[in-house]
C-alpha positions as CSV (number, residue, x, y, z in Angstrom):
1,M,42.9,72.9,23.4
2,K,44.7,71.2,26.0
3,A,45.9,72.0,29.5
4,F,49.8,72.3,30.2
5,E,51.1,70.9,33.1
6,I,53.1,72.7,35.4
7,K,53.7,70.6,38.4
8,K,52.8,67.2,38.2
9,N,48.8,67.0,37.9
10,V,48.7,70.5,37.8
11,Y,47.6,72.2,34.9
12,W,47.8,75.3,33.3
13,V,44.3,75.8,32.0
14,G,44.4,79.4,31.0
15,A,43.2,81.6,27.8
16,I,45.8,83.6,25.9
17,A,44.6,86.8,24.1
18,W,46.7,87.1,21.2
19,E,44.3,90.2,20.4
20,L,44.7,92.2,23.3
21,A,45.9,95.3,22.9
22,E,44.7,98.1,26.1
23,F,43.9,96.9,29.6
24,H,42.0,99.9,31.2
25,G,44.4,102.4,29.0
26,Y,47.7,100.7,29.4
27,L,48.9,99.4,26.3
28,T,49.4,95.6,26.0
29,Q,51.6,95.3,22.8
30,R,52.7,92.0,23.3
31,G,48.6,90.6,24.4
32,S,48.4,89.1,27.5
33,T,47.4,85.7,28.9
34,F,44.1,85.0,31.4
35,N,46.0,82.1,33.8
36,A,43.6,79.3,35.7
37,Y,45.1,76.5,37.2
38,L,43.7,73.0,37.9
39,I,45.0,70.8,40.4
40,L,44.4,67.4,40.3
41,D,43.7,65.9,43.9
42,E,41.1,63.7,46.4
43,K,38.7,67.1,45.6
44,I,39.7,68.9,42.3
45,T,40.7,72.2,42.1
46,L,40.3,75.2,40.1
47,V,42.5,78.4,40.9
48,D,40.9,81.7,39.5
49,T,39.4,81.7,36.5
50,V,39.3,84.2,33.0
51,K,37.8,86.7,31.2
52,A,34.2,85.7,30.5
53,T,35.4,86.5,26.8
54,H,37.7,83.7,26.7
55,K,35.7,81.2,28.7
56,D,35.8,78.8,26.2
57,Q,39.3,78.2,25.7
58,M,39.4,77.6,29.8
59,F,36.8,75.0,29.1
60,A,38.3,73.2,26.3
61,R,41.5,72.7,28.2
62,I,40.1,71.6,31.1
63,K,38.3,69.3,29.2
64,S,41.4,68.2,27.8
65,I,42.1,66.5,31.4
66,I,38.7,65.9,33.1
67,D,34.8,66.7,32.8
68,P,34.5,70.5,34.6
69,A,31.6,69.6,35.9
70,K,34.2,66.7,38.1
71,I,35.5,70.4,40.3
72,D,34.8,70.4,43.8
73,I,36.7,73.6,45.0
74,V,37.3,77.0,42.5
75,I,39.4,79.3,44.6
76,S,39.0,83.4,43.6
77,N,42.1,84.7,45.0
78,H,41.0,88.2,42.8
79,T,37.3,89.9,42.1
80,E,38.2,91.6,38.9
81,M,36.4,90.2,36.2
82,D,39.7,89.1,33.9
83,H,39.9,86.8,36.9
84,S,36.7,86.0,37.8
85,G,34.9,86.2,34.6
86,A,34.3,82.6,33.8
87,I,33.5,82.0,37.5
88,P,29.5,81.6,37.5
89,D,29.5,79.2,34.7
90,V,31.7,77.1,36.4
91,M,29.8,77.6,39.8
92,D,26.5,76.8,37.0
93,L,28.3,73.5,35.9
94,C,29.7,72.3,39.6
95,K,26.3,73.3,41.5
96,N,28.0,71.1,44.8
97,A,31.4,73.0,44.5
98,T,33.0,75.2,47.3
99,L,33.5,78.4,46.5
100,I,37.3,80.0,48.2
101,C,37.7,83.4,48.4
102,S,39.1,86.5,51.0
103,P,36.3,88.3,52.6
104,H,36.1,91.3,50.8
105,G,36.4,88.3,48.1
106,E,33.4,87.4,48.9
107,T,31.6,90.8,49.2
108,G,33.0,91.6,45.9
109,L,31.8,88.6,44.5
110,N,28.9,89.4,45.5
111,K,28.7,92.7,44.1
112,H,29.5,91.2,40.7
113,Y,27.3,88.0,40.0
114,D,24.0,86.0,41.5
115,T,25.9,84.4,44.2
116,S,22.7,83.3,45.9
117,K,23.3,79.9,44.7
118,W,26.8,79.6,45.7
119,N,28.3,77.8,48.9
120,F,31.2,80.1,49.7
121,K,34.6,79.4,52.4
122,V,36.3,82.2,53.8
123,V,39.6,81.9,54.5
124,Q,41.9,84.3,56.6
125,M,45.6,85.2,57.1
126,H,47.5,81.3,57.2
127,D,44.6,79.6,56.9
128,T,44.8,76.1,55.2
129,V,42.7,73.6,53.7
130,N,43.5,69.9,52.9
131,I,42.8,68.8,49.7
132,G,43.6,65.1,49.6
133,K,47.7,65.0,48.8
134,R,48.0,68.9,49.1
135,D,47.6,71.5,51.7
136,L,46.7,75.0,50.1
137,S,47.3,77.7,52.2
138,F,46.0,81.8,51.8
139,I,47.8,84.4,52.0
140,L,45.6,87.6,52.2
141,M,47.1,91.0,50.2
142,P,44.9,93.5,50.6
143,M,45.2,96.3,47.8
144,V,47.6,94.5,45.7
145,H,45.8,96.1,44.4
146,W,42.4,95.8,44.7
147,P,41.1,95.0,48.7
148,D,39.9,91.4,47.7
149,S,43.3,90.1,46.9
150,M,44.9,87.2,47.9
151,A,47.5,84.4,46.8
152,T,47.1,80.5,47.1
153,Y,50.1,78.6,48.5
154,V,50.8,74.7,48.1
155,K,53.2,73.5,50.0
156,Q,53.9,69.6,48.3
157,D,54.7,71.6,45.2
158,K,56.4,74.2,46.3
159,L,54.0,76.7,44.5
160,L,52.8,80.1,44.6
161,M,49.3,81.4,42.9
162,P,49.5,85.2,43.8
163,N,47.4,86.5,41.1
164,D,48.5,89.7,39.7
165,L,51.1,90.1,41.8
166,F,54.7,89.3,39.5
167,G,52.3,89.4,36.6
168,Q,53.3,90.1,33.1
169,H,51.3,91.3,29.8
170,M,52.8,88.8,27.4
171,A,50.3,86.3,25.0
172,T,53.2,83.2,24.5
173,Y,52.8,79.9,23.8
174,E,55.4,79.3,26.1
175,R,54.5,78.6,29.3
176,F,57.4,79.4,31.4
177,V,60.2,82.3,31.8
178,N,62.8,80.2,30.7
179,D,61.6,78.9,27.9
180,A,61.1,82.5,26.8
181,E,63.2,86.2,25.9
182,F,64.1,86.9,29.6
183,D,65.0,90.7,29.2
184,I,61.4,90.8,27.2
185,V,59.8,89.2,29.9
186,M,61.7,91.5,32.7
187,E,60.7,94.6,30.3
188,E,57.1,93.6,30.5
189,A,57.1,92.1,34.3
190,Q,58.7,96.4,34.9
191,K,56.1,98.1,32.9
192,Y,53.6,95.7,34.6
193,F,54.2,97.1,37.8
194,A,54.9,100.3,36.8
195,N,51.4,101.3,35.4
196,I,49.4,98.6,38.2
197,L,51.0,98.0,41.3
198,L,53.2,101.2,41.7
199,P,50.7,102.8,43.9
200,Y,50.5,100.2,45.8
201,S,54.1,99.5,46.1
202,R,53.5,99.8,50.1
203,Q,50.9,96.7,50.2
204,S,53.6,95.1,48.0
205,T,56.6,95.0,49.9
206,N,54.1,93.7,52.6
207,A,52.7,91.0,50.7
208,V,56.7,90.3,49.3
209,S,57.6,90.3,52.4
210,E,55.6,87.3,53.4
211,I,55.8,85.1,50.6
212,V,59.7,85.1,50.5
213,K,59.6,83.0,53.7
214,L,57.9,80.5,51.9
215,D,59.8,77.3,50.2
216,L,59.3,77.8,46.8
217,D,60.3,76.9,43.1
218,M,57.6,77.8,41.8
219,I,55.5,81.1,40.8
220,A,52.2,80.9,38.6
221,P,50.7,84.4,38.0
222,S,47.8,85.5,36.4
223,H,49.6,87.0,33.8
224,G,51.7,86.3,31.4
225,L,54.9,83.5,32.8
226,I,55.6,81.3,35.5
227,W,58.6,81.7,37.0
228,R,60.5,78.7,38.2
229,D,63.7,77.7,39.5
230,K,66.1,80.8,39.5
231,D,63.8,82.9,38.0
232,V,62.0,83.1,41.3
233,Q,64.7,84.5,42.7
234,K,65.0,87.2,40.1
235,I,61.7,88.6,39.9
236,F,61.7,89.1,44.1
237,K,65.4,91.0,43.0
238,A,63.2,93.4,41.1
239,Y,60.4,93.8,43.4
240,E,62.8,94.4,46.5
241,L,63.7,97.9,44.0
242,W,60.6,98.6,42.6
243,D,59.0,98.4,46.0
244,A,61.1,100.6,47.0
245,N,61.0,103.1,44.1
246,A,64.9,102.9,44.0
247,V,65.9,104.9,41.4
248,K,69.7,105.1,38.9
249,D,71.5,108.3,38.0
250,K,68.9,108.6,34.9
251,A,66.6,110.8,33.4
252,V,63.1,110.9,31.3
253,I,62.3,114.2,29.4
254,V,58.3,113.7,28.2
255,Y,56.7,116.7,26.3
256,D,54.4,117.9,23.2
257,T,55.1,121.5,21.4
258,M,52.9,122.8,19.1
259,W,55.1,125.0,16.8
260,G,58.5,123.2,18.0
261,S,59.3,126.0,20.8
262,T,58.7,123.4,23.8
263,E,60.5,120.8,21.6
264,K,63.8,123.1,21.2
265,M,64.0,123.4,24.6
266,A,63.7,119.8,25.7
267,N,66.0,119.1,23.0
268,S,68.6,121.9,25.2
269,V,67.2,120.2,28.6
270,Y,68.4,116.6,27.1
271,R,71.8,118.2,26.0
272,A,72.6,118.7,29.7
273,F,72.0,115.3,30.9
274,E,74.1,114.1,28.1
275,K,77.2,116.5,28.9
276,L,77.0,115.7,32.3
277,D,76.9,111.5,31.1
278,I,73.5,110.9,33.0
279,P,71.5,108.5,30.6
280,V,68.3,110.0,29.0
281,K,65.8,109.0,26.9
282,L,63.6,111.5,25.4
283,K,59.6,110.7,25.1
284,S,57.7,112.9,22.6
285,L,53.6,112.4,23.8
286,K,53.2,112.8,20.1
287,K,55.2,108.9,19.5
288,Y,54.8,107.2,23.0
289,H,52.1,105.9,24.8
290,I,51.6,107.2,28.3
291,S,52.1,103.2,30.1
292,D,55.1,103.3,27.7
293,I,56.6,106.1,29.3
294,M,56.1,105.2,33.0
295,T,58.1,101.6,32.4
296,D,61.3,104.0,31.7
297,I,60.0,106.5,34.8
298,L,59.6,103.2,37.1
299,D,63.7,103.7,37.9
300,S,64.5,107.2,37.3
301,K,65.6,109.7,39.2
302,Y,65.0,112.7,37.0
303,I,61.4,113.3,35.7
304,C,61.6,116.5,33.5
305,V,58.2,117.4,31.6
306,G,57.5,120.2,28.7
307,S,54.2,121.7,27.5
308,P,53.7,125.5,25.8
309,T,50.4,127.1,27.7
310,L,47.3,126.0,25.2
311,N,43.8,128.1,26.1
312,N,45.1,129.4,29.5
313,T,46.0,125.9,30.3
314,L,47.7,122.0,29.6
315,M,48.7,120.4,26.1
316,P,45.8,118.1,26.6
317,T,48.6,115.2,25.8
318,V,50.7,116.6,28.6
319,A,47.5,116.9,31.4
320,S,46.8,113.2,31.1
321,F,50.5,112.4,31.4
322,L,50.4,114.2,34.9
323,Y,47.0,112.9,36.2
324,Y,48.1,109.2,35.2
325,L,51.4,109.8,36.8
326,K,49.8,111.9,39.7
327,G,47.7,108.7,40.3
328,L,50.5,106.2,40.2
329,R,52.5,108.3,42.3
330,P,56.0,107.5,42.0
331,K,57.9,108.3,45.4
332,N,61.7,110.0,45.6
333,R,62.4,112.0,42.2
334,I,63.9,115.1,41.1
335,A,61.5,117.2,38.7
336,L,61.9,120.2,35.9
337,A,58.7,121.8,34.5
338,F,59.5,123.7,31.1
339,G,57.3,125.3,28.2
340,S,57.0,127.9,25.8
341,F,54.1,130.6,26.0
342,G,52.7,133.6,23.9
343,W,50.9,135.4,27.2
344,G,49.8,133.8,30.1
345,G,51.9,131.0,30.8
346,Q,50.4,128.9,33.1
347,S,51.5,125.6,31.6
348,V,54.2,125.5,34.0
349,K,52.6,126.2,37.2
350,E,50.6,123.5,36.3
351,I,52.7,120.6,36.1
352,E,54.9,122.0,39.2
353,E,51.6,121.8,41.4
354,I,51.6,118.0,40.5
355,F,55.1,117.7,40.9
356,K,54.5,119.3,44.8
357,F,51.2,117.1,45.1
358,L,54.3,114.0,44.5
359,N,56.8,115.7,47.3
360,F,59.2,115.6,44.2
361,E,62.3,117.6,44.7
362,I,61.6,120.6,41.9
363,L,64.8,121.9,39.9
364,D,64.2,125.9,38.5
365,T,60.9,126.0,36.2
366,V,62.4,126.7,32.9
367,T,60.0,128.7,30.6
368,Y,60.5,130.8,27.4
369,E,57.7,132.7,25.6
370,Y,56.9,132.6,21.5
371,V,60.2,131.3,20.2
372,P,63.8,130.6,22.3
373,H,66.4,131.1,20.1
374,E,70.4,129.7,19.9
375,E,71.5,131.9,22.7
376,D,68.4,131.2,24.9
377,L,68.9,127.3,24.5
378,D,72.4,127.1,25.0
379,K,71.9,129.1,28.4
380,I,68.2,126.8,29.4
381,E,71.2,123.9,28.5
382,K,73.6,125.6,30.7
383,D,71.9,126.4,33.6
384,L,70.5,122.9,33.7
385,E,74.1,121.5,34.2
386,D,75.0,123.9,36.7
387,E,72.1,123.4,38.4
388,L,72.2,119.1,38.3
389,K,76.3,119.3,39.1
């Protein structure tokens, strides 16, 4: 395995996780990468590491250009173990190396590993460290998406290494966005934001407002491909919209069904949006994973959720989706709860409770006992169409 030069004397030395299928309940059908970067200067600097299970890849890539024992500085932008997992091995090998991190980074690393022999240098916002021909400066980004998160900026190379910010879960041979299929990269960037950064959109806004002031032509995140040249502005524009919870006039219908009644209702809801020329997607939880559904929800104005009542509550799949949605906290949405029941009918009330918690505007509830007939389905469609006009 070999290192990949992204700037003169700056190398990608990360790991490709072709096999990664899931990440914290988020499906990663295209795998991922754990990105680490090596800067060759008077002080050799390693920015982030990789998940411990993939450390052999990282060390092999470093060895393709230098002896890893020569590393002088290790920067930990983020304590989470997919980025810090190989730090103990590096620090054991490089006994005189300095470990640079944020104040919360030091706390987090102390709680994850035996750091008793590590030489810490804790940095604050805009602190600068000279490594020879380059000056490294640091942007603290608390809660993007952990308290310790920060970005490393190399002024002379116009290069930012912001860890999870601007990342995508993609395993590819290519290293740059403009060498891959752009639409697929943006789809994965949107999925990454929707499933990881959406609850921290305010903190992300603050971080991006600092980053856009920098003289940049390359952003090298900790997962996925590297943004360069014109693509830097494209991802800035996307984050501006995602951070603002900006929505388009489109709808996502999410449901599960037992004997088909709630599915019939879902199709009536679909037809109402279709009649008004509002783009709409129908997502059965039997087929679609919640992390993929969130990608569609990220920029959709309307969120419609349907469930029959089972054991006086929601179908388990719908409950799982709703609690996932609750944690990710999208804003500025219009919501519809619908569902069938035999007796009780508690499911729709529970859907509405989640909508109220999220401060959604709630449309008139749609329920039906047992099996809706054609005239009932036509009425659901007509009533919703009239309400949406």
